[in-house]
C-alpha positions in Angstrom: 121.8 108.3 113.7 121.4 107.7 110.0 124.3 107.7 107.6 122.3 109.2 104.7 119.0 111.0 104.3 117.7 108.1 102.2 117.8 105.8 105.2 115.9 108.4 107.3 113.2 109.5 104.8 112.1 105.9 104.1 110.7 105.3 107.6 106.9 105.3 107.5 104.5 106.5 110.2 101.6 104.3 111.3 98.5 106.5 112.0 95.2 105.3 113.4 92.6 106.9 111.1 89.7 105.2 112.9 89.4 102.1 115.1 90.7 99.1 113.2 91.7 101.3 110.2 95.4 102.2 110.0 97.4 104.3 107.6 101.0 103.5 106.8 102.1 106.9 105.7 105.4 107.3 103.7 107.3 110.4 102.7 108.4 108.4 99.6 107.7 104.6 99.8 109.7 103.6 96.8 112.9 104.4 98.5 112.6 100.9 100.1 112.3 99.4 96.6 115.3 101.4 95.2 117.6 100.9 98.2 116.9 97.2 98.4 117.5 96.7 94.6 120.6 98.8 94.5 122.1 97.1 97.5 121.5 93.7 95.9 123.1 94.8 92.6 126.2 96.0 94.4 126.4 92.9 96.6 126.2 90.6 93.6 128.6 92.7 91.5 126.0 93.4 88.9 126.9 97.0 89.2 129.8 98.8 90.8 130.3 102.3 92.3 130.6 104.8 89.5 128.2 102.9 87.2 125.1 104.5 85.7 121.6 103.3 86.6 118.7 104.3 84.3 114.9 103.9 84.5 111.6 105.5 83.6 109.5 107.2 86.2 106.5 109.5 86.7 108.1 111.0 89.8 108.3 109.0 93.0 110.7 106.3 91.8 112.9 109.0 90.2 113.4 110.6 93.5 114.0 107.2 95.2 116.5 106.0 92.7 118.4 109.3 92.7 118.7 109.1 96.5 119.9 105.5 96.4 122.5 106.4 93.7 123.6 109.4 95.8 123.9 107.1 98.8 126.0 104.5 97.1 128.1 106.5 94.7 126.3 105.7 91.5 125.2 107.8 88.6 121.5 108.1 87.8 119.6 108.9 84.6 115.8 109.3 84.6 113.5 109.3 81.6 110.5 111.0 83.1 107.0 111.9 82.3 105.7 115.4 82.3 104.2 114.9 85.8 107.7 115.5 87.3 107.4 119.1 88.6 109.9 121.8 89.2 110.5 121.0 92.9 111.5 117.4 92.0 113.6 118.5 89.0 115.8 120.7 91.1 116.3 118.0 93.7 117.3 115.5 91.0 119.8 118.0 89.6 121.4 118.7 92.9 121.5 115.0 93.8 123.5 114.4 90.6 120.9 112.7 88.6 120.2 113.7 85.0 116.6 114.0 83.7 115.0 114.0 80.3 111.3 114.2 79.9 109.3 112.9 77.0 106.9 115.0 75.0 103.6 115.9 76.8 100.8 113.5 76.1 97.2 113.2 77.2 97.5 109.5 76.8 99.0 107.5 79.7 99.8 104.6 77.3 101.6 106.9 74.8 103.6 108.6 77.7 104.8 105.3 79.1 105.5 103.8 75.7 107.6 106.9 74.8 109.6 106.6 78.0 110.4 102.9 77.4 111.3 103.6 73.8 113.7 106.3 74.8 115.4 104.1 77.4 115.9 101.5 74.6 117.6 104.1 72.5 119.8 105.3 75.4 120.9 101.7 76.2 121.8 101.1 72.5 124.2 104.0 72.7 125.4 103.3 76.3 125.5 99.5 76.8 127.2 99.8 80.2 124.2 101.5 81.7 122.1 99.3 84.0 118.3 99.4 83.4 116.6 99.1 86.7 113.3 97.9 85.1 111.1 98.8 88.0 108.1 97.7 86.1 109.5 94.2 85.4 112.3 93.1 87.7 111.3 91.3 90.9 114.5 92.6 92.6 112.3 95.5 93.6 110.4 93.3 96.1 113.4 92.9 98.4 113.4 96.2 100.1 109.8 95.8 101.4 110.6 93.0 103.8 111.5 95.8 106.3 108.1 97.4 105.9 106.3 94.1 106.6 108.4 93.6 109.7 107.5 97.1 110.9 103.8 96.5 110.3 104.0 93.1 112.0 105.7 94.6 115.1 103.4 97.7 115.3 99.9 96.2 114.9 98.1 93.7 117.2 98.3 90.0 116.3 95.6 88.5 114.1 94.4 88.6 110.5 94.6 91.9 108.6 93.6 93.4 105.3 96.2 95.4 103.3 95.0 97.9 100.7 97.2 99.8 98.3 98.0 100.6 94.7 99.1 97.7 92.6 101.6 99.7 90.5 104.4 97.4 89.6 103.3 95.0 92.2 106.5 95.5 94.2 104.9 97.2 97.1 101.5 95.7 98.0 102.5 92.3 96.7 105.8 92.3 98.4 104.5 93.5 101.8 101.7 91.0 101.8 104.1 88.2 100.9 106.6 89.0 103.6 103.7 89.4 106.2 102.6 85.9 105.2 106.2 84.6 105.8 105.9 86.2 109.3 102.8 84.1 110.0 100.2 86.8 109.3 96.9 85.9 107.6 96.6 88.7 105.0 93.8 89.7 102.6 95.4 91.7 99.9 93.3 94.5 98.3 94.8 96.0 95.1 93.8 99.4 93.8 93.8 100.2 90.1 92.9 103.2 87.9 90.5 102.6 85.0 92.4 102.2 81.7 95.1 99.9 83.3 95.8 96.6 81.6 97.1 95.0 84.7 93.8 93.6 85.9 91.9 93.9 82.6 90.4 97.4 82.8 92.0 98.8 79.6 88.6 99.2 77.9 87.2 101.6 80.5 88.5 105.2 80.2 88.7 107.8 82.9 89.3 111.1 81.1 90.7 112.8 84.2 93.0 110.0 85.3 96.3 111.4 86.6 97.0 108.8 89.3 100.5 108.0 88.2 102.2 104.8 89.3 99.3 102.5 90.5 98.4 101.1 87.1 99.5 101.0 83.5 98.5 100.8 79.9 101.6 98.6 79.4 102.3 95.2 80.9 104.0 95.2 84.3 105.8 91.8 84.4 106.6 91.8 88.2 102.9 91.9 89.3 102.0 88.6 90.9 98.3 88.5 90.2 97.8 85.4 92.3 98.6 87.3 95.5 95.5 89.6 95.2 92.2 88.7 96.9 90.2 91.8 95.8 90.7 94.6 93.2 89.2 98.1 93.3 89.2 100.3 90.2 88.7 103.9 91.3 88.3 107.1 89.2 90.2 110.3 89.7 87.0 112.0 91.0 86.5 109.4 93.8 90.2 109.1 94.6 90.4 112.9 95.0 87.3 112.9 97.2 88.7 110.3 99.5 92.1 112.0 99.7 90.3 115.2 100.7 88.4 113.3 103.4 91.6 111.7 104.6 93.2 115.1 105.0 90.2 116.6 106.7 89.5 113.8 109.1 93.1 112.7 110.0 95.5 115.4 108.8 97.2 113.0 106.5 98.2 114.9 103.3 99.0 112.2 100.8 98.8 111.4 97.1 95.8 110.3 95.1 96.8 106.7 95.3 96.5 107.0 99.1 93.0 108.5 98.6 92.1 105.5 96.5 93.6 103.0 99.0 91.8 104.8 101.8 88.5 104.5 100.0 89.0 100.8 99.3 90.0 100.1 102.9 87.0 102.0 104.2 84.7 99.9 102.1 86.4 96.7 103.0 86.1 97.6 106.7 82.4 98.0 106.1 82.3 94.5 104.7 84.5 92.9 107.3 84.6 95.0 110.5 86.1 92.2 112.5 89.4 92.5 110.7 92.2 95.1 111.1 92.5 97.1 107.9 95.7 98.8 106.9 96.2 101.0 103.8 99.3 102.5 102.2 99.9 106.2 101.6 102.9 106.0 99.3 103.8 109.6 99.0 102.8 113.1 100.1 100.1 115.2 98.4 102.3 118.1 97.3 102.4 117.2 93.6 98.6 117.0 93.5 98.0 120.3 95.3 96.8 122.1 92.1 95.5 119.3 90.1 93.4 117.6 92.9 93.4 119.3 96.3 92.5 122.7 94.9 89.2 121.1 93.8 88.3 120.0 97.4 84.9 121.8 97.2 83.9 119.3 94.5 84.6 116.3 96.7 81.9 113.7 97.3 80.9 112.6 100.8 83.0 109.5 101.7 80.0 107.7 103.1 77.8 108.3 100.0 80.3 106.7 97.6 79.7 103.0 96.9 81.4 100.6 94.5 79.7 98.6 91.8 80.4 95.0 92.8 81.1 93.1 89.6 81.6 89.4 88.8 83.0 89.8 85.2 85.4 92.3 83.7 82.9 93.5 81.1 80.8 95.0 83.9 83.5 97.4 85.0 82.4 101.0 85.0 83.4 104.4 86.4 83.6 105.8 88.9 84.2 102.8 91.2 84.1 99.0 90.6 85.2 96.2 92.9 85.7 92.5 92.3 86.7 89.3 94.1 89.9 88.4 92.2 90.4 85.4 94.5 94.1 85.0 93.8 93.7 84.0 90.2 96.7 84.2 87.8 97.2 86.8 85.2 95.5 84.7 82.5 92.2 85.3 84.3 92.1 88.7 82.5 91.6 86.8 79.3 88.3 85.3 80.5 85.4 87.6 81.1 83.8 85.2 83.6 86.3 85.0 86.4 84.5 82.2 88.0 85.9 79.9 85.3 89.3 78.6 86.4 
């Protein structure tokens, strides 16, 4: 018996998509991040019941933070992007959160910059608000220990490969770190959109990119680059195609980041079939029904898609590139030849 819906909805399902290829499917994965962070803030006295928490979100984190605030008696204010749809808006309102959305923009960089700028203005006028800083504060790693423990209990012993969106780094990076603490040998595969600065793809544009949350045109300070073994940059077109295949072959209806993670995991399984491969489906596919799933007749055959394996960042190209990152630090982005330490 759960005391609050937030505790129930966070539980993932482990689904065997194919032999040695497992999907960890969440209703909303970031509830782990939000609940873990809010509990720590309350435990340390950094915030108290009745305080207001504020952050920027493209959708998933907004819902997670609103649920966490509702659970613990806190106020919530979200500065959101235009990707927040009517279904989520009404949930936020009923949960007691307030939402303001920035002006529509075709530029991901401008959208994120406008949101951060607006938060700065709000904090200037409301200095008692606590900025959650999901893009920067490592407090968001804490909640994912429970996910790592669930995966460790559920899957057979031995080395595994974990694929998922990099985002703020507080999901894939945290889960891999905690799995390592549990004694697992983990190869971490990060998924990025083109245009993201996080792993140096800002010079390659994908005009259809709407995969919110897995990459950024602004710096995410809580990404630990040295945790990642491989990086896959995947276009909207290929992510959509893989998401359609995932639904058709397994019944899993998930977001575009899940499609991208599935595509990366499928390829990594081809490269290393002796390992168990796990990928994350961070949310459901509902908000992508019109923008992506309605185009399912355009989807490419999963088995015909192949990445461009690159050794230097200047070789990155749409629709899909992959690289051995080899656990290099963030500064590796400043050197085109990654082989140079």
